[in-house]
C-alpha positions in Angstrom: 16.5 -30.5 1.6 18.4 -28.0 3.6 19.1 -25.6 0.7 15.5 -24.4 0.2 15.2 -23.8 3.9 18.4 -21.8 3.9 17.3 -19.8 0.9 13.9 -19.0 2.6 15.6 -17.9 5.8 18.0 -15.7 3.8 15.0 -14.2 2.0 13.1 -13.6 5.2 16.0 -12.1 7.1 15.9 -8.6 5.6 12.1 -8.4 6.3 12.6 -9.7 9.8 15.3 -7.1 10.4 13.2 -4.4 8.8 10.2 -5.4 11.0 12.3 -5.1 14.1 13.6 -1.7 13.1 10.2 -0.4 12.1 8.4 -1.6 15.2 11.1 0.0 17.4 9.3 3.2 18.6 10.6 6.6 17.5 9.4 9.9 19.2 7.6 11.2 16.0 5.6 8.0 15.6 3.2 9.4 18.2 2.3 12.2 15.8 0.7 9.8 13.3 -3.0 10.4 13.0 -4.9 7.3 14.1 -7.7 6.0 11.9 -10.0 6.2 14.9 -9.5 10.0 14.7 -11.8 11.7 12.2 -10.1 13.7 9.4 -10.2 17.5 9.6 -13.2 19.1 7.9 -11.0 20.3 5.1 -8.0 17.9 5.0 -4.8 18.9 3.1 -4.2 16.2 0.5 -0.8 17.6 -0.4 2.2 18.0 1.9 5.3 20.0 1.0 8.4 20.8 2.9 11.9 22.3 2.1 14.8 21.6 4.4 17.7 24.0 5.0 20.2 21.4 3.9 18.6 21.0 0.5 16.3 18.1 0.9 12.6 18.5 0.2 9.3 16.6 0.2 6.4 16.9 -2.3 3.8 14.4 -1.1 0.8 14.2 -3.5 -2.3 12.6 -2.2 -4.2 11.0 -5.1 -7.5 9.5 -5.8 -7.1 6.0 -7.1 -8.0 6.3 -10.8 -7.2 4.7 -14.1 -9.0 7.4 -16.1 -6.4 9.4 -18.1 -9.0 12.2 -18.4 -9.0 12.7 -14.6 -7.8 16.2 -13.8 -5.4 14.9 -11.1 -2.9 13.6 -13.7 -2.3 17.1 -15.0 -1.7 18.2 -11.4 0.7 15.3 -10.8 2.7 16.3 -13.9 2.8 19.9 -12.8 3.8 19.1 -9.3 6.5 16.7 -10.5 8.0 19.5 -12.6 7.8 21.9 -9.7 9.5 19.5 -7.3 12.5 18.6 -9.5 12.9 15.3 -7.7 16.0 13.3 -7.2 14.0 10.2 -6.1 10.4 9.2 -6.8 8.3 7.1 -4.5 5.0 5.3 -5.3 2.4 3.2 -3.6 2.2 -0.6 -4.1 4.5 -2.9 -6.1 6.7 -1.8 -9.0 4.6 -2.9 -12.0 6.7 -0.7 -14.3 5.2 1.7 -16.8 3.7 1.5 -20.3 5.0 3.2 -23.5 2.6 6.3 -23.3 1.0 8.3 -20.6 -2.5 7.2 -21.5 -1.7 3.5 -21.6 0.2 3.7 -18.4 -2.7 5.4 -16.5 -5.2 3.1 -18.0 -3.3 0.0 -16.9 -1.5 1.2 -13.8 -3.2 4.3 -12.5 -1.4 7.1 -10.6 1.3 4.7 -9.3 2.3 3.8 -12.8 2.0 7.3 -14.0 4.6 8.6 -11.5 6.9 5.8 -12.6 6.4 6.9 -16.2 7.4 10.5 -15.3 10.5 9.2 -13.4 11.5 7.0 -16.3 11.4 9.9 -18.7 14.1 11.6 -16.6 16.0 8.4 -15.6 15.2 9.0 -11.9 15.3 6.2 -9.4 12.0 4.9 -8.1 11.1 3.0 -4.9 8.0 1.7 -3.4 6.6 3.4 -0.3 5.9 0.0 1.2 7.6 -3.1 2.6 4.9 -5.7 2.0 6.9 -8.6 3.5 7.6 -6.8 6.7 4.0 -5.7 6.8 2.8 -9.3 6.4 5.1 -10.5 9.2 3.7 -7.7 11.4 0.1 -8.6 10.6 0.7 -12.3 11.0 1.8 -11.7 14.6 -1.6 -10.1 15.3 -4.2 -11.9 13.3 -5.4 -15.5 12.5 -3.5 -16.8 9.5 -6.6 -18.0 7.6 -8.4 -14.7 8.1 -5.3 -12.7 7.1 -4.8 -14.6 3.9 -8.5 -14.4 3.1 -8.3 -10.6 3.7 -5.5 -10.3 1.2 -7.3 -12.3 -1.5 -10.6 -10.6 -1.0 -9.0 -7.1 -1.0 -7.3 -7.9 -4.3 -10.5 -9.3 -5.8 -12.3 -6.2 -4.8 -9.5 -4.0 -6.3 -9.7 -5.8 -9.6 -13.5 -5.6 -9.7 -13.8 -2.0 -8.9 -10.7 -0.4 -10.5 -10.1 -2.6 -13.6 -13.8 -3.8 -14.1 -12.5 -7.4 -14.2 -15.0 -10.1 -14.8 -15.6 -12.9 -12.3 -13.6 -15.2 -14.7 -10.7 -12.8 -14.8 -10.7 -12.3 -11.0 -10.7 -16.1 -10.6 -7.7 -16.5 -12.9 -5.9 -13.7 -11.0 -6.6 -15.5 -7.7 -5.2 -18.8 -9.1 -2.0 -16.9 -10.0 -1.8 -15.3 -6.5 -2.5 -18.6 -4.7 0.3 -20.3 -6.8 2.7 -17.6 -5.6 1.4 -17.3 -2.0 4.0 -19.5 -0.4 6.7 -17.1 -1.6 4.7 -13.8 -1.2 3.2 -14.8 2.2 5.6 -17.3 3.8 3.8 -19.9 5.9 0.4 -19.2 4.4 0.4 -22.3 2.2 -1.0 -24.1 5.3 -4.4 -22.4 4.5 -6.5 -21.5 1.4 -4.4 -23.2 -1.3 -7.0 -23.2 -4.1 -9.9 -21.2 -5.4 -12.4 -23.8 -4.1 -10.8 -23.4 -0.6 -11.0 -19.7 -1.0 -14.8 -20.0 -1.7 -15.2 -22.4 1.2 -13.4 -20.0 3.6 -15.6 -17.1 2.4 -18.7 -19.2 3.0 -17.4 -20.1 6.5 -17.3 -16.5 7.6 -20.1 -15.1 5.4 -22.6 -18.0 4.8 -25.2 -15.5 3.3 -22.6 -13.2 1.8 -23.0 -14.0 -1.9 -20.0 -14.6 -4.1 -16.4 -14.1 -2.8 -15.5 -11.9 -5.7 -18.2 -9.5 -4.8 -16.9 -8.6 -1.3 -17.9 -5.0 -0.7 -15.4 -2.2 -0.9 -16.7 -1.0 2.5 -15.0 -4.1 4.1 -11.6 -2.6 3.3 -12.2 0.9 4.7 -9.7 1.4 7.6 -11.8 4.2 9.1 -14.8 1.8 9.6 -15.3 -1.0 12.0 -15.7 -4.6 10.9 -18.9 -4.8 13.0 -20.5 -1.8 11.2 -19.7 -3.0 7.7 -20.3 -6.7 8.1 -16.6 -7.4 7.3 -16.2 -9.5 10.5 -12.4 -8.9 10.6 -11.5 -7.3 7.3 -11.7 -3.6 8.4 -9.6 -4.4 11.5 -6.9 -6.0 9.5 -7.0 -3.2 6.9 -6.7 -0.6 9.7 -3.6 -2.4 11.2 -2.2 -2.6 7.7 -2.7 1.0 6.9 -1.2 2.2 10.2 1.8 0.0 9.7 2.2 1.4 6.2 1.8 5.0 7.5 4.6 4.3 9.9 6.9 2.9 7.2 6.1 5.6 4.6 6.6 8.6 6.8 10.0 7.3 8.1 11.2 6.4 4.5 10.3 9.9 3.2 11.8 11.7 6.2 15.0 9.7 6.0 15.5 10.5 2.3 14.7 14.2 2.7 17.0 14.5 5.7 19.8 12.8 3.6 19.4 15.7 1.1 17.1 14.0 -1.5 14.3 15.9 -3.2 11.5 13.4 -2.7 8.4 13.3 -4.9 5.8 10.8 -3.7 2.3 9.9 -4.8 0.0 7.9 -2.5 -3.7 7.3 -1.8 -4.8 10.7 -0.5 -6.0 9.6 3.0 -2.4 8.7 3.9 -1.2 12.3 3.6 -3.1 13.9 6.5 -2.5 10.8 8.6 1.3 11.2 8.2 1.7 15.0 7.9 2.1 15.7 11.7 4.7 12.9 12.0 6.5 14.3 8.9 6.5 17.7 10.5 8.0 16.3 13.6 10.7 14.1 11.8 11.7 16.9 9.4 12.2 19.3 12.3 14.7 17.1 14.1 18.1 18.7 14.0 
């Protein structure tokens, strides 16, 4: 029985070490824009910076879209060519790329598209996120049942709004997620283990809230309060998640650029103005 425990500890050790490193304050962290601070009237959705030693950053703030006709994909392609990257960073997990631009965008959106462009030039790709370290951080701040429910409802909302998945398709996706949750969210197998338990947990917090797969997108807006949207706790968790991700993202980008890499990164656009002041600070450090 010892071997699975040893393997789990070995798997968690990098995330634990990463969490300790990420949560150790650095001077430029204070420059991150809080979600409590309103965005400028005309925010800049793109951030670019060239360093004297040869490193550079082209940070493209995208709208989440799986419509190949969306004008931003031509802009991403043009920016990619202009940046001449040596490393490509994307938001979310690495779900690969499809065989064509159109198929990639339709299935994987802007995150998949930037991987498609990188694959054409045999460039290394890396996620802008560390989901295990993020989970460990959030678990230290929020109730475990609420945290797991947040992750499940957010994914259900993503599937419903971005891929137009049916309730049956969303339910099947939740069954798959729940089966993997012990590995993806260590310790969370104590709560919400099945779809009926997911439905029961939803009804516990939102007895008049309709179906769990219809959780409103407003519940996952980090700039709104849970009290104002009716999300109870979802906006608060999303805000903490987004602020952790901003911290991780800007440090990752700055580290690579300072090491001489030409970084091309695509992210949901609200992250760019939130991170830009911290990037300016970090990339100015001698």
